C-alpha positions in Angstrom: -0.9 -0.9 17.2 -0.9 1.5 14.2 -0.9 5.2 14.8 -0.8 6.2 11.1 -2.5 9.3 9.9 -4.6 8.7 6.8 -3.6 10.9 3.9 -7.3 11.0 2.9 -8.9 11.3 6.3 -6.3 12.8 8.7 -8.9 14.0 11.2 -10.2 10.4 11.8 -6.9 8.7 12.3 -3.6 8.8 14.2 -0.7 11.2 14.3 2.1 9.5 12.4 2.2 11.2 8.9 2.3 9.3 5.7 5.5 8.4 4.0 6.2 9.7 0.5 7.7 7.0 -1.6 9.4 7.3 -5.0 7.3 5.1 -7.3 9.5 6.4 -10.2 12.5 4.5 -8.7 10.7 1.2 -9.5 8.5 2.3 -12.4 10.2 5.1 -14.4 7.3 5.2 -16.9 4.8 6.1 -14.1 2.8 9.3 -14.4 2.9 9.7 -10.7 6.6 9.8 -9.5 5.8 9.9 -5.8 3.0 8.3 -3.8 1.9 8.9 -0.2 1.6 5.6 1.8 0.6 4.9 5.4 3.7 4.8 7.4 3.2 1.3 8.9 2.9 -0.3 5.5 5.4 1.8 3.5 8.1 -0.9 3.7 5.8 -3.7 2.4 4.5 -1.5 -0.4 8.0 -0.8 -1.4 8.8 -4.5 -1.4 5.9 -5.1 -3.8 7.3 -2.4 -6.1 10.8 -3.9 -5.9 9.2 -7.2 -7.0 7.7 -5.4 -10.1 4.2 -5.3 -8.7 2.4 -2.1 -9.5 -0.2 -0.8 -7.0 -3.1 1.6 -7.5 -3.8 2.3 -3.9 -3.1 1.0 -0.4 -4.4 1.5 3.2 -3.1 0.0 6.5 -6.7 -0.1 7.7 -5.9 2.1 10.7 -6.4 -0.5 13.4 -9.5 -1.9 11.6 -11.3 1.4 11.4 -11.3 1.0 7.6 -11.1 -2.8 7.5 -7.9 -4.8 7.1 -4.9 -3.6 5.3 -5.6 -3.5 1.6 -3.8 -3.0 -1.7 -5.1 -2.5 -5.2 -3.1 -4.1 -8.0 -3.0 -3.3 -11.7 -3.4 -6.9 -12.8 -4.7 -10.2 -11.4 -1.5 -11.9 -12.6 0.4 -10.2 -9.8 -2.0 -11.3 -7.0 -0.3 -14.6 -6.2 3.2 -13.0 -5.9 1.7 -10.1 -4.0 0.1 -12.5 -1.5 3.4 -14.1 -0.8 5.1 -10.8 -0.1 2.2 -9.5 2.0 2.1 -12.7 4.1 5.5 -11.7 5.4 3.9 -8.6 7.0 1.9 -10.9 9.4 -1.4 -9.1 9.0 -4.4 -10.3 6.9 -4.4 -8.3 3.7 -7.3 -7.6 1.3 -5.9 -7.7 -2.3 -8.0 -6.1 -5.0 -7.5 -5.9 -8.7 -8.4 -2.6 -10.2 -9.6 -2.9 -13.8 -9.5 0.5 -15.5 
């Protein structure tokens, strides 16, 4: 069971703080070199980045309090590969494409 503390809503979630990942390690052109990610999904988010899949946001869902784990992608073209990687996590993921 997840005990992650939400970066956005710490008062409503667990006690394990977020993990700060280096997005610049995978995407040197990023305008945001580090990103806070829920601890229990930090490994899988980093796997997406290692596969070249850019993310806009993510949430572990905090035991269903905010729905299933979710991730927002930059492009729909990345969704099939992201789904393959996320299946390895074993939880049902919601994949969204953020068009800006």
